[in-house]
C-alpha positions in Angstrom: -22.5 -38.2 -22.8 -18.8 -37.8 -23.0 -19.6 -33.8 -23.0 -21.4 -34.4 -19.9 -18.5 -36.6 -18.3 -15.8 -34.0 -19.2 -17.9 -31.4 -17.9 -18.4 -33.6 -14.3 -14.6 -33.8 -14.5 -14.0 -30.2 -15.0 -16.3 -29.3 -12.1 -14.6 -31.5 -9.7 -11.4 -30.7 -10.5 -12.4 -27.0 -10.1 -14.2 -28.0 -6.7 -11.0 -29.5 -5.2 -8.9 -26.6 -6.5 -11.3 -24.1 -4.6 -11.3 -26.7 -1.5 -7.4 -26.2 -1.3 -7.4 -22.8 -0.3 -9.8 -23.3 2.2 -8.3 -23.6 5.9 -9.6 -26.6 7.2 -9.7 -25.8 11.4 -11.5 -23.0 13.0 -8.0 -21.6 14.0 -6.9 -21.5 10.5 -10.1 -19.9 9.6 -9.4 -17.2 12.0 -6.2 -16.6 11.1 -6.9 -16.4 7.4 -9.5 -14.0 8.3 -7.0 -12.0 10.7 -4.4 -12.2 7.8 -7.1 -11.0 5.2 -7.4 -7.6 7.5 -3.5 -7.4 7.4 -3.5 -7.8 3.5 -6.1 -5.0 3.2 -4.0 -2.6 5.1 -0.8 -3.7 3.4 -2.4 -3.0 0.0 -2.7 0.6 1.0 1.5 0.7 0.6 1.4 -1.1 -2.6 1.0 -4.8 -3.8 3.8 -7.4 -2.3 4.3 -10.9 -2.7 4.4 -12.7 0.6 7.3 -14.9 2.1 7.2 -17.4 4.6 9.6 -16.6 7.9 11.7 -19.2 9.1 10.0 -19.8 12.2 6.0 -18.8 10.7 4.1 -21.4 12.6 2.5 -24.2 10.0 -1.2 -23.2 10.8 -0.4 -19.8 10.0 1.5 -20.6 6.8 -1.7 -22.9 5.7 -4.3 -20.1 6.9 -2.1 -17.4 4.7 -2.0 -19.8 2.0 -5.9 -20.0 1.8 -5.7 -15.8 1.2 -2.9 -15.5 -0.9 0.1 -17.5 -2.4 2.6 -17.6 0.1 6.2 -18.0 -1.2 9.0 -20.1 0.5 12.2 -18.0 1.2 14.1 -20.3 -0.8 12.0 -19.4 -3.9 13.0 -15.6 -3.7 16.1 -14.6 -6.1 18.4 -12.5 -4.7 17.5 -13.5 -0.8 19.2 -15.9 1.3 17.1 -18.9 2.3 17.1 -18.0 6.0 17.3 -14.5 7.2 16.4 -11.1 5.0 19.5 -10.4 3.6 19.1 -9.9 -0.1 15.1 -9.3 0.1 14.0 -7.7 -3.1 11.5 -4.8 -3.0 7.7 -6.0 -3.3 8.7 -9.2 -1.4 7.4 -9.1 2.7 8.4 -11.7 4.9 5.9 -13.1 7.2 7.8 -13.6 10.7 4.4 -13.7 13.2 0.8 -14.4 12.7 -0.9 -15.4 15.8 -4.1 -15.0 17.7 -5.7 -15.7 21.2 -9.2 -15.1 21.8 -10.1 -11.8 20.5 -7.0 -10.4 19.7 -4.1 -11.4 17.4 -0.5 -9.9 16.1 1.5 -9.7 12.8 5.0 -9.1 12.3 6.7 -8.6 9.0 9.5 -6.9 6.9 9.1 -5.7 3.7 12.2 -5.4 0.9 14.4 -4.1 -0.4 17.1 -5.4 2.4 20.7 -5.1 1.0 22.7 -8.3 0.9 25.1 -6.0 3.4 23.6 -4.1 5.7 25.2 -0.8 5.7 23.8 2.1 7.7 20.1 1.9 7.7 19.5 -0.7 4.8 17.3 -3.3 6.7 14.0 -2.9 4.9 10.7 -2.1 6.7 9.3 -3.4 9.7 5.7 -3.7 10.3 4.2 -4.8 13.6 0.0 -4.9 13.7 -2.2 -5.7 16.7 -5.4 -7.4 15.8 -9.0 -7.5 17.2 -11.9 -9.6 16.6 -15.0 -7.2 16.2 -18.6 -8.0 15.6 -17.8 -7.4 11.7 -14.7 -10.0 11.9 -10.9 -9.2 12.1 -9.5 -5.7 11.9 -6.1 -4.3 12.4 -6.4 -2.0 15.6 -3.0 -0.6 15.8 -0.1 -0.1 13.0 3.4 0.6 13.7 6.2 0.2 11.4 9.8 0.9 11.4 11.8 2.1 8.7 15.8 2.1 8.9 
């Protein structure tokens, strides 16, 4: 009897933990699907930890958290809480993730970004245009600026 109770509690706990990672609204589900397309492309350039930009919309934050663990900028060692200065290598600040009908946009900056910008040290900026297809969301156009 006690073993059955423990199994039930474990099952419910795991179910609740999984539900926390599923976006609630249809907009958040679409944002999560669009971000998944972005994250697949980003893996081609190596693994990154995603950081919430200061102006990232709350629904985009929730959607991204449904796909990957989104770190708050204040939790990134060496980076300033607002802005990009000091962003270490391996981190990408998500500035924008939006969708409207069947199109979307993503903008982010990948470290390293030095504390004091000298010359061309400002990280790599990623700008993606997204499109909804019959198979889901895909990155339709990729632009990046490395300075």
